[in-house]
N, C-alpha and C positions, 0 to 999 in steps of 0.2 A: 362525250368526254369520256372519261374515266377520271374516276372518284380519287382524289389530293390522298385519300388513304383507306386501309383496308375495311372491309362492309364489318367483321362487326368492330370493330374499335369505332366506324361512323356510325352503328347502330347504338349499342347499347346502354350508352348517352339518355338513350326516351328512357327507359326506363328510369330513370332514377326519381320521376316523381310520385312510382309508386313499387319503389324500395321492398315497404315494407307488407304494401298487396300480395308484394310478390313474396318476400321469403313469408306468410303465409299464406301461399298456394303450394312450395315448393316443399313446405314439413310437412302439410296433409298428404303431398305425391309421395311424405318421408313412408308415413305411416298408414297409408292404401297398398305402399312397393307390398310393407314387410306381413301390411294383415293379408295378399295376398303368395305368400309365400308360405304361411303359416302354415295354410291344410292340405302338401302334405307330407308336411312333418306333423302334423296332429293324425294323419293314416296310416303314419309310418309307426308314430308310436302304438299304435294303437294292432295294426297286422300284427307286431314283433312281441302286443303281451298277446296274442290267438296264435300265435304260434307256440311260443315259450311253455304256455298253463296251458293250452289244446281248447279252451275258453276265455271269455272275455269274460271279468263281474259287469253287472247290467249297472249298477253306483257307480263304473267305472267307465262306459261308453257316457251315462248318460253328465256324467259330467265333465265329457271332451265333449259331448254336444252341446254340453250348455257355453264351453270359449270356445266353438263354432263359428255361436249366433253371434255371443260377443263379438267377437275377432268382423264378422260380415256385419256389425249394426256399424262400429268402429268406421267399417271402409265403406259404409255404404254413406258416411255422415263425411269420412273423406274427401268423395264425389262431388258430393252436395257441394261443399266445398268448393272444389275444385271450379267445379263447370261454372257457378253462380259468379264468385270473385272473378277467375281464370276473364270469363267474358266482359264481365264490368270493366273489367282494367283492359280485356282488349281495348272495346267501345270506345273507349276513353282513351288510350290510344293513339287507337286508328281516329280521333276529334281529332289531338296532335298535330296528327300528323296535314292531317288535313288546313287544317287550321293557317297550318305555318304554311304550305304546299298555295292556297288562299292566299294568304297576305306576299306571298313572290309572283304569283301570278298577277296584282292588285298593282305593285310596282314594276313589272315588265316594259319598254319603252314598246313605239305603235311597230319595231322592225320584230321586234321577239312576233308577234303575232302577224306580221306577213311573211314569216318560215315557219309556223306550227300549223295546223289545224285544230280546229277548235274540236273536234269530234273529238283528237289522238288525245288530245290537253284533258277534255270528261273525260274520256275511258284512268286514265292516269291516275284522276281526283275519287271515280270511282272503284273502278274494275282490281285495279295496282293498290291500293289502298284498302279495299276488303281481304287480299291476300292477304296487305301481310301484318293489317292487327288477327289474322287467325292464324300464323305464324307468333304474331309475338306470343300470343297466351300459349297455346298447344302445343306449341313447342318444346318450349320450356323445363311443364310440367311431364309432358309424354316423352320425351326422353330422361329426363332424370327418375323417373318411376323405369324406365326397360335400365339404367344405368344400376340400379341398385338392385334391380333382381338377380339380373347379370352378377352381377358382384355378389352378393347375399346367395346365389345356386353355386354359385362356384367354392365359396369359404364353407356352406352345408355340406357338399358332396367331395371337397378335399379333406375334407374328416371320414367319409364312410368308402372309401377308395381313390387311394390317390390317386393310380396306375388311369384306370378307367372317366375318370375328370379329367389328368393332360391330355389324353388322347381324344376324348368329346372337343376336350376347345382348343384342340392340335388345330382338328379340323374345321372349325370357324372361321379362322382369316380366308381358304381358299372361298366359301361360299360368301364373305361379307364383300373381298375385293370381284366379284363377276358378279355381285348384286351394284357398288357402285360405280361400277365400268357404263352399266349398260343404262346407270342413276347421270352418269356426266352426260349423255347423250338424249336422254329429256331434259336436260337445263335445256338443249341448247336449240331443244323446239319449243320448248317453253316463251324462251324471247320469239323466235319467232310468232308463235303465235301472238301473242299480244301482240307486236310488230303488226299483226294483220287484223286482231282484232279493234287495233286504233285506226286501221286505214278504213274500214266496215262502218267505224260509225266518226269516223270523219264527213265519206263517200254521204251514208242516208239523211247530217243533218243539216250538210249542203245542198241535201236533193230537194228535202224534206223544208228547208227554208227558202227558199227558188220554188218552190209549190206554184206559183200562178204562170211564173216562165216557164216551168219543167209541163203543163197546161195549153199555155197560152200558143207554144209552138208541139202542143199535142207529141209529147216527148216521150209519154208513159213510156213507152215497148226497148226508149233506146234504154230510161235508167232503168226496168227494166234491166235489162241487156248488163247493165252494168254490171247491179248489184249480182245476177248469178253468176257475174265473172268476181266477183272477189267470193260470194258465197263458196263457190268449188276449187278457188284458193286454200280455203278458211274450212274446208272439207280436208282437203287432201295433206293440210299441214297436220289438224287432227287429224287423220289417222293415223302419217305416220307413226304423229304420237301414242297415240292406241296401240300397235303394231308394236313397239319400243315397251311400252308399259306391258304386252300383253309377254314378251321375251322376262320383261322383269320378274313380275310374279310367277308364268313361267317357274324361270329359276327361284323363285325364292318357296315353292310346289316339291320340285325336284330335293331342293337340299335337304326341308323338313324330312320327306320320305331317307333322304341318305342319313343324318341323322336319329334315326329311331334302329334304320337296318344296325345302324355300327355302333348305334348304344344293345341291342340285343344281341343283338351278332357274341360282341367282344365281351359286354356280360357274362352270358351263356361262356362262354372258351374261361372265364376267370371264374367262373363257378365248377365247373368240370373238376377246372385245374387247379382250384385251394387253394385261385390265386389274389391276397388280401383282406381274404375274411367275405369275402363278397357272398352275400345270397339271396333267395328269390326272393324275397321283402324288400330289400336295398335294391334287386335290380327292376321291381316297379314301384322306386322309391324314383331310380333313376327316370324312367318313361314319364313318370308324370312327372317330372321338373323338364326331362326333354321336352314336353308340350310351354310349358313357362317358359323352359329360357329361349323357346328359336319363336315363339310368339311376343318375346321382349326385342329381338335383332330384329323379327317380322316388324313389326313398330317405330324402331328404330331408321332402320330402310325405310318406309314408309314414310315415317315422316321427315326422308331425308328429303320426296319432291316435295314435299313442305315446305321444306327448308328452301329448295331450288327456287318453287312458284314466289315464297317473300324475298327469297333476295333479290328476282329479276325485282317482281315489282318494287322494289324497296330500293335497288341499283336506275330503274324508270324516274323512281321518286325524286334522288341524288342528282339527275341527270337534271329535273328540272331548278334544283339548288344551288347544283353545282356553274349555274351558265350565268356570267360574267351579264350588271344591269347594264350596260350602257348610258346609261344617266344616272352622273353621280351624285349624288345634292351637294353643292359642293361646302372646305373646306371650312369657306372663311365667309360661310354665307352675309348678303345688303339684306338686309332686316326693313329697311328702312324707303323702298324703292319709289317714287314718284308715278303713279302708275299714268296720272295725266300729262305726262314729260310726252314728248314725243321718243317712237317708236320709229329706230331707225336698222336692216339690215348693211349692213357694212365691207363689200368683198366678199358679199356671202358668195362659196361654194359647198358644197352638197351630192350628196350619192349615198340610194340609197343599201348599198353597199360598198366595203373597205374595199372591195376590185372592180365592180360596177365602174358602169357610163355617169356622170358625172349629168346632173340635171341640172344642176345652176351654177351657174363659172362663172365669179367679181361680181354678183348683182349687188345694185347699190338704190334699195329703194328708202324715202323715206317721208314719212308720215304724222304733220304733223297735231300736235297736241287740238283735244277736240275738234280735228275736221273729216270730214269723209275720202276714200283713199280707194279708188276702183283700182283692180285688174282686168285686164280682158286679153288676148290674146288666141291662139288658135289650140282642140286641147292636145295635151303635151307638150304644154310648153312651161308648166312647174308655178302655177296660178296656184294652183292648189296646196302644192309641199311650201310656196315662202311661207300661206297659212301655215301651217303645221310648223312650222320651224317658231314664230313669236310663242305657243304654249308650250314650249319643247315637249314636243311630240318624237321631236325628231333631235338631234342632234346635229349643230353643223360641223364640215372636214374643215372651212376654212374662214377664217370670215367670224365676225361675229353681229348677233344681234341683239339689240339693245329697247329698254323700255328707261325713258327719264333717263335719260346716263352710267343704265346698270346693265350689265350683262346680263340673259336670261340664263346663262350657267352662276352666277354666282346668286343669285333669285332662291332661295326654297319653292319646287315641285309643286307642293299644295300652294301655298301662299301664292306664286306665280299664275298658275291654274284657275286662280278661285279670282283672279282678278280680272282673269279674259273669257268672255266669252260668246261661245263657239252656233252658229246656228247652219245645220247644214243640211243639200237637198234630201238627200236620204234620211227620215226623223228618226230617232230609233224613240221609240218608246215601253217602258217595258211592262212586262203583264199582271198587272194591277187597277186601281182604278184612277180615273182621268187625280183625283184633288194627291192621290199617292203620286202621279208622277209630274204632277205641277211643284207640290213640295219637297221635288228632287232636288228642285236647284236651292233650296233652301229648307232645309233637315230643321223641323221648331219653328217654322215661324207661322204666325196666328193667322186663323180663318177671313179675319179683319183684307192682314195681307196676302192671303191667296187669291181671294177674290178682288180688290183691286187692281194686283198680278193678269189678273182673266181679263176684268173689265180693258184693261189696258191694250191686251195685245188683241183684242175686237174675241175675245173666246166665250165671256161667260155668261152671252144670249143663247149661241147654240147648249153652250152647257147646259141650261136650267132646263132647256129642253127636250135632254135624256132622261132612257129610264127613267134610270135612276139618281140623275143630276150628276153632282162632284162625286158620288160615287159609285157612279155608270163602271163597270169593268171592262179597260182597251185594248184584252186579249193581247196574244202576246204578239208583236212586234207592231202593238195599234190595230190589226189589224179589223176592228170594227168600228172602224172610224174613217173618213174619209182622209185623204189626201192635204187639204187644206184646214180638216178639221187637225188632222195630226201636227202642221208644220200649228199654226196657230196656239195649241195645249205648249206644245214648242217652245215658242217665243215667252207664253208667259210664266215657263221657266224659271225663262233670262233674266224677266223680271221682277221678276225675285231675286233670284239670284245678285241683280244689278249690277256686271261690272260697267269698270271706266274703260273695259277694252273691250271694244267687238267687233269679231267676223263672221262674217253673212257670206257664206261657201254655193254661191248658184243655190242661194236657200227658195227662188220659186220656179227654177225651170221644166222642173214638173210637174205644174200645178195646170187647172185651164187658166183663163183668161180668168174668168167671172173670180176663182178662190184665189187667183194673181193678184189679183185691186184689191181682197181685202186683207194679204196678208205684206202688199205691200208696203198698205197705208199700217200695220201693224211694228213693222218695217222702222218707218220712219220715224215713228212715236218712238224705237224704240232706240234707235241712234242716236234723238233729238243729247244734243248738250257730253253724247260719249265719241272716245277715237273710235274711227271705224273703220275696216278695213274689207270690199265688196270684189266679190270674186263674182264677175257677171255674166251669164248665156243674154241675156237674153239683154242687149249694151244700153233699150229707150229708158230701163232703169236705171242708168249710169248715167246720166245725161246730165244732173246737179253735182254729179260728186267735185271734192275743192280741188284732185287732182286723178289726174287719170295714165296709170301707167299700161304699157300696149312691153306685153311676154311673151318672146318667143323662144327660139328653142339656144338661139346665140345671148340670151338677157334680157334685158329691157331695153328695145328700140326703139321708145319713143314713149313724153310724159312729157303733162298740163291740161288744160282745162279741152272740155270738151270741143267748144270754139277755138281756143284755137288748134287742136288735134286736126278739125275739119280743117281749116282756114289751110293749116298744115300740109293736108293734100296727100298725105302716106297708108301707111298700113293700117290707120283707126276708122280712116273714111272709106278704105275700103272692105272694110270689115264690118262696120257704121251704113255706106250704101248695101250691100251684099243683106244685111239683117234685114235694112226695110222692103230689100226687094221680093223677101222672101215669108217673110208675115203677114 
């Protein structure tokens, strides 16, 4: 997606909070630039005195030496301020962008994460923003210093010899144009390089997250082959960039040499012909300034590379920021929703993409207040999709989802999701303590409330037996705990949240029989007094549901109680009989 604004127009407003810091940084850069120009001027003064008198007074040398020391001290002080202030400003700049990007990612719908790999998003949050912050404070000051020095050199040399100065500066555009041509090719390569880094990060994150699956299938070699393929492509992309960089810096070296040759040859001819009153001291001054001149041009060209990296990183940042959020907050929000009321799906049609096949088509489901409804049916029929539409993880394509008579599209997202609790098959625990994971259900809850929630979930007893009790580290994704333990902690988290609406999405299907028995008891306790929707894999767990909907690819095929559906002898009976035979 292309940015609606130009790069600089979009980027420069981020400097606004740091306008004072930037101004001080650039003022120090100005003094630093002028200090660098002072040395050739002082050397010329000494040489001129020596040439005119044949000798120089010791006092004059000492005075000029003291001036040079003072200039160097000023230059050092300015560099200190630029380094410290500049980097601190850059760090805060990066923090601002990261805050904005993270805030955007927190609001994006589930469909966004269906399309984007976490590894690539992490690359944008870390690598891209680092390049942006390096560009944000280095480029302004370094380009400003180079610009001041080039202008200062031009003005000063014009006073010495107009003709030689114009010859030197007239040759610069050709060198610069060639350098920027090569730099444009670098920009294209940087984009390809960033894309490849994002892909590598995504694949590594994917493999490490599923390391147990990799090992259980003995596919370490397969993953290494995939990694080696990505690594080879990365080497190819980076090698190409270094070839272009080699041409780029080779051109800089050659151009610098030509500039020296041009200065010496033209200057010598001018002296020999007496053009413009040029002498050997002036020519030496030109030679000294040519070094500063081309090093300044080199800085501009070199930092144009960092500019391209920063621009490329910022464009990737802006790409996320400009991604429209399909789940918008309501224009006229309903704030008095009766969450204890009925939940209804009315003629709901849904597809995971605009051009994709409909997963649900004109589906009607009613969950009466305080009752338990079960959704059963073959995999891929849309049971989990129905559950995801209630807390508005996705928006419907047609029809409406309502709670207590209010459309979920009219309820503020934060309020809606605080009142809907979900227990999923694949429990996600954060890499923190048991305490922190339970308190995630209600940040700021008291110790007593947390323990009461754990007891209600049947988790308190096993937590107390852990090495550090509630302060035991769960590990990444809860790897240090068993499936049943993780599930009970997630249920404790929901007890603490205490939502009026509950969704159980195959919450026990991955557990062994003993763990399922314990967890099922906790879930039954959790469902009391709540409106609940249960997606069941093990059909024996939903026999007591107030109503059962059989969902197929064609929508709602059957509905009724367990006994009614068994008596009807339809799809539900076939599924139930099949389950009993294989159990």
